[in-house]
N, C-alpha and C positions, 0 to 999 in steps of 0.2 A: 421494488423500492429503489430510490435513487440515492447514491452517496457520492462524495467527492474524494478522489484519491490525489494526493499531492506527492510529487517526486522531487528529491533534492540530490545535489551533487552528482556522483557517478550514475545513480539511477536515472536522473533526469537526462543525462547525456545519452543513455542507452534507449530511453523511451522517446526522446526528442520532444518531451513535454514537461511542463512544470506542474500541470494538474489536468485532470479530466473527470467528467461525470460518468459514473458507471451504473447501469441498471442491474439490479440483482433480482432474480425471479422469485426466490424463496424468502420466507420470513426469517428463518433461522440460519443466518450466514455467519460463519466464523472468519476470523482473520486468516486462518489456515486455508479455508476453501477459496477465499479471494486470492491468496498468495499463489495457489496452484493455477488459478485462472490467469493471473497476470504473467506467471512464468511460461504458460503456454503461448500467450500472445506476444510476450517479449522474452524469448528464450535467453537472451544475453544477461538478464538480471540474475540468473542462477549463479553466475560467476562473481557476483558482487555481494559482500556481506552487508546486511542492513537489518535494522530493527524497525518496530512499528510504534507509532503514536496514534491513538484513537482519541479524537477531540482534545488533542494537546497533552494526553497522558500516555506514558509508555505502557504498552501492553504486550502480552504473549500471544502466540498464535491461536490459543483457545478462546480468546475474547470474542464476544458476539457483536456483530455490526447491526445497527438500527437505521431506520429511515433518516436521511439527512445527516448522517454521521460524516466526519472528515477523518480519513485515514492517511497518514503520512508514512512514506517509506524513507527511512533515514540511514544513509551510509555513515560509517565512522567519520567524525569531524576532527580536523587537526586545529589546534589553537596556537596562539602565540602572541 
């Protein structure tokens, strides 16, 4: 199944991408399993604190990912 992963802030700086399409081979994919995959491909993101939003809703690592979902990796934002 295909999903879209979006990167923001420091995470985008490390991946050199704002977004990418990722193919997941299994039907039961969690955010945690994708996080491990991304950290293997982009080891530098292990040093950046970030949270997840799945289809624009904040989720924890145990959330399940479905076909055509959009997962965003969100580092802390500063406002002002």
